[in-house]
C-alpha positions, 0 to 999 in steps of 0.5 A, a space after each residue: 341922842 341915845 340912838 346916836 350913842 348906840 350906832 356910835 358904840 356899834 361902829 366903834 365895836 366894829 372897827 375895833 381890834 378885838 372884833 377882828 380877833 374874835 373874827 379870826 378865831 371863829 374862822 379858825 375854829 370853824 375851819 378846824 371843825 370842817 376839817 375834822 368832819 371831812 376827815 372823819 366822814 371820809 373813809 381812807 382806802 386801805 390800798 395795798 396794806 391788806 393785799 395778800 396771797 392765798 396761803 400767806 399769813 394774815 399779819 393782823 386782824 381785819 374787820 369790815 368798817 361798814 356794810 359792803 357788797 361786791 361781785 365775788 370772782 371766786 365764788 362765781 368760778 366755784 358756782 360755774 365750775 359745779 354747773 359744768 361738772 353736772 353736765 355728764 360726759 357726752 358719748 356716741 353709742 354705736 351698738 348695731 354696727 360695732 355688735 355686727 362688727 364683733 360677731 363677725 370677727 368672732 366667727 372668723 376667729 372661731 373658724 380659724 381655731 376649728 381649723 387649727 384643731 383638725 390639723 392632725 399632722 401637727 404637734 400640740 405645740 404647733 397648734 398651741 403657737 397657731 392659736 395664740 397667733 389669732 389677735 382677735 381671740 387674744 388667747 394665753 397659752 393656758 386657754 389655748 391648751 384647754 381649747 385644744 383638749 376640748 372635744 369636738 362636741 364641747 368645741 361646737 357648744 362653745 362656738 355657739 355659746 360664744 356668739 350668742 353671749 357676745 350678741 347679748 353683751 355688745 347690745 349693752 353700751 360699753 365705754 372704755 371705762 366700763 369694759 371691765 364691768 361688761 366682762 365681769 358680767 360674762 359668766 352670768 350670761 353663759 349657759 349652765 349646760 355647759 360643762 366646767 371646762 367648756 364654760 371656762 373657755 367660753 367665758 374667756 373667749 367672750 371676754 377677749 372678744 368684748 370691745 367698746 361701742 361708745 365713744 366719748 365726744 369732746 366737743 359736745 361735751 365742751 359745748 354743753 358744759 360751756 352753756 352750763 357755765 354761762 347760765 350761772 349768774 355772778 355770785 356776790 358777797 356781803 359783809 356787814 359792819 363789824 365782820 371779821 374778815 381774817 384774824 391775826 395769824 390765819 392762812 389767807 384763803 382765796 375767798 379772804 383774799 378777794 374780801 381783802 381786795 375789796 376792802 382795800 378799794 373801800 371808801 365810804 360814801 358821803 351819805 347824810 347820816 355819816 356826815 351827821 354822825 361825825 358832825 355831832 361827835 366833832 361839835 362835842 369834841 370842840 365844846 369840851 376842848 374849848 370849855 377845858 382850855 378856857 378853864 386852864 388857860 384863858 389868855 389863850 382864847 385871846 392869842 391869835 398866834 398860839 390859836 394859829 399854831 395849835 391850829 396847824 400842829 392839830 391839823 397836821 396830827 389829824 392828818 397823820 391820825 387818818 393815815 396811820 390809825 387803821 386796822 394795821 398791826 404796826 402803823 397805829 403804834 408808830 403814830 407819835 402823839 407824844 411829839 404833838 403833846 411835847 409841842 403843845 406843852 413847850 409852846 403853850 402850857 402843860 396844862 393845855 397839852 394835858 387837856 389836848 391829850 385827853 381829847 386826842 384819846 377820845 378822838 383815836 378811840 372814835 376812829 378805831 373803837 376796837 383798839 383800846 390797847 393802842 389809845 392807852 399806848 399812846 395816851 400814856 406815852 404822851 403824858 409822861 413825855 409832857 411831864 418830863 420835857 416841861 418848858 424844855 429848857 435843855 435840848 437833852 430833855 427831848 432825847 430823854 422824852 423819846 427814851 421814856 416814850 419807848 419804855 412806856 410803850 414797851 411797858 403798855 405792851 406787856 400790861 396789855 398783851 403779855 404772854 404774846 401767845 397770839 403773836 408769832 416771833 416775826 410779829 412780836 419783833 416788828 412790834 417791838 421795833 414799832 415801839 422803838 421807832 415811836 420813841 425815836 420819832 417823838 424826839 425827832 419830830 419834837 425837836 425839829 417842830 420845836 425850832 421850825 414852828 417857833 421860827 415860823 410863828 415867831 413864838 419864843 422858846 425857853 432855849 431861845 430865851 436862854 440864848 438871849 439871856 446870856 451877857 455875851 448878846 451884842 445888845 446887852 454888851 451894848 447896854 453894859 458899855 454905853 449905858 452902864 447905869 441902865 444895865 445896873 437898873 435892868 438887872 434889878 428890874 429883872 430880878 424884881 419882876 422874875 420873882 413876881 412872875 414866878 409867885 403868880 405862875 407867869 412865865 418868870 423866864 420870859 419876864 427876866 429876859 424881857 426885863 433885860 432888853 426893855 431899855 436897850 433904846 437907851 443906848 442910842 442917847 444914854 447921857 439923856 437919862 439920869 441913871 447915866 448922868 455921873 457929873 450931876 449936870 443934865 443936858 435937859 437944862 438946855 432944852 424945852 420940855 417938849 424936846 426933852 419929853 420926845 427924847 425921853 419917849 424916843 428910847 421906846 422906838 429906838 429900842 424897838 429898831 434895834 430889836 428888829 435889827 438884831 432879830 429879837 422875837 416879837 414877844 421880846 419887843 413887846 416888853 420894849 413897846 409896853 413897858 411904859 404903855 400910854 403913860 404920860 411924861 408928866 414931869 415935862 408936861 406940867 413943865 411945859 404948861 408952866 412955861 406956856 405963855 398967854 395961856 396957850 394949850 399944851 397938847 397932852 398927846 405930845 408927852 405920851 408914850 406911843 403904847 400899846 398898854 401891857 397886853 400880858 401879864 408878863 409885860 405888866 409886871 415888868 411895867 410895875 417893876 420898872 416903875 417901883 425900882 426907879 421910884 424906890 431908888 429915887 425916894 429912898 424910903 427909910 422904913 418898911 412903912 414908907 416902901 409899902 406906901 410907895 409900892 402900894 400907891 404906885 401899883 394903885 395908880 397904874 390900876 386906877 389909870 386903866 393901863 393894866 385893863 389888857 393885861 389880865 392880871 387879877 387883884 389877887 395877882 396884884 396883891 401877890 406882886 406888891 408882897 414880892 416887891 416889898 421883900 425884894 426891894 426892902 433887901 435891895 434898898 435897905 438902910 445902911 449904917 453910918 459909920 463914924 468918921 476918923 477924928 483926925 479927918 475934918 469934914 469939908 463943907 461942900 456948898 450946894 450947887 443948883 444948875 440953872 434950869 430953862 424954867 421953874 422946877 428944873 433943879 436937881 437935888 442930892 436926893 433924886 436925879 432928873 426925871 427921865 420917864 415921867 414919873 412924878 414924885 407924888 410922895 412929897 408934899 405939894 408945897 415942897 419943890 417937885 423933882 423928877 424921880 429917878 427911873 430906869 
């Protein structure tokens, strides 16, 4: 039997909504973890952001994110050029043939000079001109005159010495580039036996007769150098993790340009340790984040809509961070973390946003550990934006948030980088523009996301609530025109619930607007509800209890239908569905039991509201305010003690029946709610002074009339109208005729 009960409990658990909710939450958490590990482990290629040209100024410092080795075309070309330059120019040395040619040309030229010297009939000027005309000798006028002035003996010595010295010089390798060296060596080779004049003439003649005998071979030189270049292997460059490739403001060299180009194509490999490191970090990050969120907002762990919203915007901002939080001078400072913080604060709570900002700061620091300035910059702006926007009850709060973020960005930059000595004027202007763009993006993205995500996830926002709270809304106008008593009851319930919500830290604005719409279903058949009956007669007198109960219960379904027709947010529809929970319309249920014949069983489910029971603190507060306000209005307690007993009993009965089990209200919250209800209800339903009647006016007796009912207990009294919501007046003693309390 115990085993059967155990497996029955297991099956019920497997079919329960709570289990499905936990499964969906775990799936969303797992998807977030996998996404984070993938993004952190995958190194985004730098792309064109790092591409510079030689000589350009680096706009930011680049550090190698991981070890990398690549073939360097720059270093390889340099090595090959050095190898080619080490190959000397190749020359063809033609010493014998050139030497013989030059000696023969020298003898012929000297013979011509001798013949000119012997021409007695010509003048000195004529002889000089003829000597200058000998091309091989290349004489100048001074040397020609000097030759003519030599004696025959001196000239004979010169002729002999010129041939001998020229023969010796031409045996050496003489190139075009070394011909001057050969000519400069001539004076040392001339015999010392010659006198000064003859020696000078011989030296000059030999110098003029010297010609190159070694000639440059371009084809052989090119072939040898090409062979030397081909023998050089490709050169590689290795960068270690954290090595600085180029610093901000440096002029890029070809080697640095090549390194940057290699980094621009960099993408880390998915090795085991890379994935392990990032997986451990993500596990720690999620553990701390979830623990903090459970501490500051436990209902978030059970709200699938808010979980899905946080998952979507967190993944979007993670993708943006991966693309923008890189070694770049501007992109990290444009990253709109403040917009993320504003959206979380508006859709969830400010404390949730503060937790996620702190955790995002750790994530950004993990992604870019060398740029603490950027982390401080982003975190400070996001915190200030959240504090300023709060619940975003006005549109201009987004604009002011953008302004504050921009000013915060500027202040952080001054605090961290002043006096900006390492920045060029262009870089400084760009950085200042980035701070302004960040503030503008924060306001724009937050405002757009506020409307788009709110509609996408059907999350009611403060601005939307303010619009719904206007008396000109069509549904509220219907309540006022068709069911004025219900409208008055709604206003009282909203004031009561709003005060209680504010006291326990619930969403007071949501409670107030939800209370406005919780009874809109009564506008379909307003005359079946006691607060709208003006003449004292009730249509329920002509109906059987089951029909009356179904009409009363149907105002919940009618209200949901109207809410869907007018496109009220799902969160507001929850107030309509849950403000009676699964409570019993007990008055008509007891009446049905009294009228049943032959002991027939009355089905209790026919007299219960469809529910569900309140699933949030806000809807539970409206349920309690609705119950207490109706009971107090019906029973009119004459003292604070009676009021306190009534409020305590009504709330305690709701707790005892389990109707508040899913609402997350604590006993401390309930005690606070009781105190607020007492304070407000005492002010609304306080005893009034009975003024004395004029002596001239005689009161006229009015006989009390009770309309005939369909069964026992279906009478009306002056103290209380018809029970239209199933709230039995339990304060009366059991021997007193029970009458339904008036409830909105």
